[in-house]
C-alpha positions in Angstrom: 107.6 104.8 81.2 105.7 102.6 83.6 102.0 103.1 84.5 102.6 104.4 88.0 105.1 107.1 86.8 102.7 108.2 84.0 99.7 108.3 86.5 101.8 110.3 88.9 102.7 112.8 86.2 99.1 113.0 85.1 98.0 113.7 88.7 100.6 116.5 89.1 99.6 117.9 85.7 95.8 117.9 86.4 96.2 119.1 90.0 98.4 122.0 88.9 96.1 123.0 86.1 93.1 122.9 88.5 95.0 125.1 90.9 95.8 127.7 88.2 92.5 127.7 86.4 90.5 127.4 89.6 92.5 130.2 91.2 91.9 132.5 88.3 88.2 131.8 88.6 88.3 132.5 92.3 90.2 135.8 91.9 88.1 136.9 88.9 84.6 136.0 90.1 85.0 136.2 93.9 87.9 138.0 95.4 88.0 141.1 93.1 84.2 141.7 93.0 84.1 141.3 96.8 87.0 143.8 97.2 85.2 146.3 94.8 82.0 145.9 96.8 83.5 146.4 100.2 86.8 148.4 99.9 87.7 151.9 98.8 90.6 152.1 96.3 93.2 152.9 99.0 92.4 149.6 100.7 91.3 147.6 97.6 94.2 148.1 95.3 97.0 147.2 97.8 94.8 144.2 98.9 94.5 143.0 95.3 98.2 143.5 94.7 99.0 141.4 97.8 96.4 138.7 96.9 97.7 138.5 93.3 101.3 138.3 94.6 100.4 135.3 96.8 98.4 133.6 94.1 101.2 134.2 91.5 103.7 132.5 93.8 101.5 129.4 93.8 101.1 129.7 90.0 104.9 129.8 89.6 105.0 126.3 91.3 101.9 125.1 89.4 103.3 126.2 86.1 106.7 124.6 86.7 104.9 121.3 87.5 102.6 121.7 84.5 105.4 122.1 82.1 107.6 119.4 83.6 104.8 116.8 83.8 103.3 117.8 80.5 106.6 117.6 78.6 107.5 114.3 80.3 104.1 112.8 79.2 104.5 114.3 75.8 107.9 112.6 75.4 106.5 109.3 76.7 103.8 109.5 73.9 106.5 109.9 71.3 106.4 113.7 70.8 104.4 115.3 68.1 104.4 112.2 65.9 102.9 110.0 68.6 100.5 112.5 70.1 96.7 112.9 69.5 95.6 116.2 68.1 94.3 117.3 71.5 97.8 117.1 72.9 99.0 119.5 70.1 96.1 121.8 70.9 96.8 121.7 74.7 100.5 122.5 74.0 99.5 125.5 71.8 97.1 126.9 74.3 99.6 126.3 77.1 102.2 128.3 75.3 99.8 131.2 74.9 98.7 131.0 78.5 102.2 130.9 79.7 103.1 134.0 77.6 100.2 135.9 79.1 101.2 134.8 82.6 104.8 135.7 82.2 103.7 139.2 81.1 101.4 139.5 84.1 104.1 138.3 86.5 106.9 140.4 85.0 105.1 143.6 84.0 101.5 143.7 85.1 101.8 142.9 88.8 104.9 145.1 89.4 103.2 148.0 87.7 100.1 147.5 90.0 102.4 147.3 93.1 104.3 150.5 92.1 101.1 152.5 91.5 99.5 151.2 94.7 102.6 151.9 96.8 102.7 155.5 95.4 99.0 155.9 96.2 98.3 156.6 92.5 94.8 155.1 92.6 93.7 155.9 89.1 96.9 154.3 87.7 96.6 151.4 90.0 93.0 150.9 89.0 94.0 150.9 85.3 96.8 148.3 86.0 94.3 146.1 87.9 91.9 146.4 85.0 94.6 145.2 82.6 95.4 142.3 84.9 91.7 141.5 85.2 91.2 141.4 81.4 94.3 139.2 80.9 93.3 136.8 83.7 89.9 136.6 82.1 91.6 135.7 78.8 93.7 133.0 80.5 90.7 131.7 82.3 88.9 131.2 79.0 91.9 129.6 77.5 92.4 127.3 80.5 88.7 126.3 80.3 89.3 125.5 76.6 92.3 123.3 77.6 90.1 121.3 80.0 87.5 121.0 77.2 90.0 119.9 74.7 91.5 117.4 77.1 88.2 115.9 78.2 85.8 116.3 75.3 88.6 115.7 72.8 88.9 112.2 74.1 85.8 111.4 72.2 87.3 112.1 68.8 
């Protein structure tokens, strides 16, 4: 693989990771707290379902680019045998994060949407709470991936 191709893959990979992790931080630390502070449940819960739906559509693209670029770079490095320990760690964390996201996308968000559409505010609130906790988990894992990728270069 030539240097330009590898650099392009790395750009796509880092940009996609920044979108996903940065978006989780924005949703967790800004959008949801602002919605809680300013909107009653009948407005807040449908708003958050809509905002998460839009964000998740972007994550679908980012995740596709992350896996495609990451696996291409992984192959270029020679797979497991040719990769530094931090690549193995990033791959492991990526598998966990992807599993959490797939559950959120397939189960968590639809459950929130159903409860909000039926005006079942306590149920919708519980669903949003579950999503918030899992997003916080993925945010921590994503931050760990950045740490492994960057700090791990030293060792």
